[in-house]
C-alpha positions as CSV (number, residue, x, y, z in Angstrom):
1,M,28.8,0.4,-2.5
2,K,27.1,3.1,-0.6
3,S,23.4,3.8,-1.5
4,R,22.0,7.3,-1.2
5,I,18.5,8.5,-1.2
6,T,18.1,11.1,-4.0
7,V,15.5,13.7,-4.6
8,E,14.1,11.4,-7.3
9,H,13.7,8.5,-4.9
10,A,12.0,10.8,-2.4
11,L,9.6,12.0,-5.1
12,Y,8.7,8.4,-6.0
13,A,8.2,7.6,-2.4
14,G,5.9,10.6,-2.0
15,L,3.9,9.7,-5.1
16,F,3.6,6.1,-3.9
17,C,2.2,7.4,-0.5
18,L,-0.2,9.7,-2.4
19,A,-1.3,6.8,-4.6
20,L,-1.9,4.6,-1.6
21,W,-4.0,7.2,0.1
22,L,-6.1,7.9,-3.0
23,R,-6.7,4.2,-3.7
24,F,-7.4,3.1,-0.1
25,E,-9.6,6.0,0.9
26,S,-13.1,4.6,1.5
27,V,-12.2,1.5,-0.6
28,G,-14.8,-0.6,1.2
29,R,-17.6,1.8,1.3
30,A,-19.4,0.9,-1.9
31,P,-20.8,-2.6,-2.3
32,L,-19.3,-5.1,-4.7
33,S,-20.7,-5.1,-8.3
34,D,-21.8,-8.4,-9.8
35,F,-18.4,-8.8,-11.5
36,E,-16.5,-8.0,-8.4
37,A,-18.7,-10.4,-6.3
38,R,-17.9,-13.2,-8.8
39,E,-14.2,-12.7,-8.4
40,A,-14.4,-12.3,-4.6
41,L,-16.6,-15.5,-4.3
42,A,-14.1,-17.4,-6.5
43,A,-11.3,-16.2,-4.2
44,L,-13.3,-17.4,-1.2
45,N,-13.6,-20.8,-2.9
46,V,-9.9,-20.9,-3.5
47,A,-9.3,-20.0,0.2
48,G,-11.3,-23.1,1.1
49,T,-14.4,-21.3,2.5
50,P,-17.3,-23.2,1.2
51,V,-19.5,-20.8,-0.8
52,K,-22.4,-21.8,-2.9
53,M,-22.1,-19.8,-6.0
54,V,-25.0,-19.1,-8.2
55,E,-24.8,-21.2,-11.4
56,A,-24.8,-18.0,-13.5
57,F,-21.5,-16.9,-11.9
58,G,-19.7,-20.2,-12.5
59,P,-17.0,-21.6,-10.2
60,T,-14.0,-20.4,-12.2
61,P,-12.3,-17.1,-11.5
62,I,-11.6,-14.8,-14.4
63,S,-8.2,-13.8,-13.0
64,P,-6.3,-16.6,-11.3
65,A,-3.7,-14.1,-10.0
66,Y,-6.4,-12.0,-8.3
67,A,-8.1,-15.1,-6.9
68,S,-4.9,-16.6,-5.5
69,L,-3.6,-13.4,-3.9
70,T,-7.0,-12.4,-2.5
71,A,-7.6,-16.0,-1.2
72,L,-4.3,-15.6,0.7
73,A,-5.4,-12.3,2.1
74,F,-8.8,-13.8,3.1
75,L,-7.0,-16.7,4.9
76,L,-4.8,-14.3,6.8
77,F,-7.2,-11.4,7.6
78,G,-10.8,-12.7,7.2
79,H,-13.0,-11.5,4.4
80,G,-14.9,-8.4,3.4
81,T,-15.5,-5.8,0.7
82,A,-12.4,-3.7,1.5
83,L,-10.2,-6.7,1.6
84,A,-11.5,-7.9,-1.7
85,R,-10.3,-4.7,-3.2
86,T,-7.0,-4.5,-1.3
87,I,-4.7,-6.4,-3.8
88,P,-5.8,-4.4,-6.8
89,A,-5.4,-1.1,-4.9
90,L,-1.9,-2.1,-3.8
91,A,-1.0,-3.1,-7.4
92,G,-2.4,0.2,-8.7
93,A,-0.3,2.1,-6.2
94,L,2.8,0.2,-7.2
95,L,2.1,1.1,-10.8
96,V,3.1,4.7,-9.9
97,V,6.7,3.6,-9.5
98,A,6.7,1.7,-12.8
99,P,8.0,4.8,-14.8
100,Y,11.2,4.4,-12.8
101,F,12.1,1.5,-15.1
102,F,11.9,3.8,-18.2
103,R,13.8,6.8,-16.8
104,R,16.8,6.2,-18.9
105,D,14.8,6.4,-22.1
106,L,12.3,9.0,-21.0
107,G,14.5,11.2,-18.8
108,R,14.2,11.4,-15.0
109,T,11.9,14.4,-15.0
110,V,9.4,12.9,-17.5
111,A,9.4,9.6,-15.6
112,V,8.6,11.3,-12.3
113,L,5.9,13.3,-14.0
114,M,4.4,10.2,-15.5
115,G,4.4,8.6,-12.1
116,G,2.6,11.7,-10.8
117,L,0.0,11.5,-13.5
118,I,-0.6,7.8,-12.8
119,A,-0.9,8.6,-9.1
120,V,-3.7,11.2,-9.5
121,S,-5.4,9.7,-12.6
122,P,-9.1,9.0,-12.0
123,I,-9.0,6.1,-14.5
124,F,-6.1,4.4,-12.7
125,T,-7.7,5.2,-9.3
126,A,-11.0,3.7,-10.3
127,G,-9.4,0.7,-11.8
128,S,-7.4,0.1,-8.6
129,R,-10.6,0.2,-6.6
130,T,-12.2,-2.6,-8.6
131,A,-11.9,-6.1,-7.3
132,S,-10.5,-7.7,-10.4
133,G,-7.1,-8.6,-11.9
134,G,-6.8,-5.6,-14.3
135,M,-4.3,-3.7,-12.2
136,L,-2.3,-6.9,-11.5
137,A,-2.1,-7.6,-15.2
138,A,-1.0,-4.0,-16.0
139,L,1.6,-4.0,-13.2
140,S,3.0,-7.4,-14.4
141,L,3.2,-6.2,-18.0
142,I,5.0,-3.0,-17.1
143,V,7.4,-4.6,-14.7
144,T,8.2,-7.4,-17.3
145,I,8.9,-4.9,-20.0
146,G,10.8,-2.6,-17.7
147,S,12.9,-5.5,-16.5
148,Y,13.7,-6.6,-20.0
149,L,14.8,-3.1,-21.0
150,A,16.9,-2.6,-17.9
């Protein structure tokens, strides 16, 4: 079986690159909010870095998937504001390719247009720049539904 790169594949690749650029541009410039700091500190605790958390925050992460993946990133690359937001930004960029699963039902043109709208959407971009598990949950849900329908 010979695989070919089609125009549709090239469009999805371009949209993915655009989404990566929009989500990672100045991702570490703003400081973490209280909620983001709680999640990042929980990930540091999972990584084994002893961090005294304020009692109001509590030791339990809200998103175990975020805490686990970010802890792995912290172990491999150190820690910081930008790295705390890297996993959600990557998940948000991958969400651009999710309409590919539904192209049979929607049509190829509509699926590519949906991917383009997700790529440039300010809501998805802002959600992807937040250190939380929201984008991971959205990506997991869409991939699960898409895999079931395929």
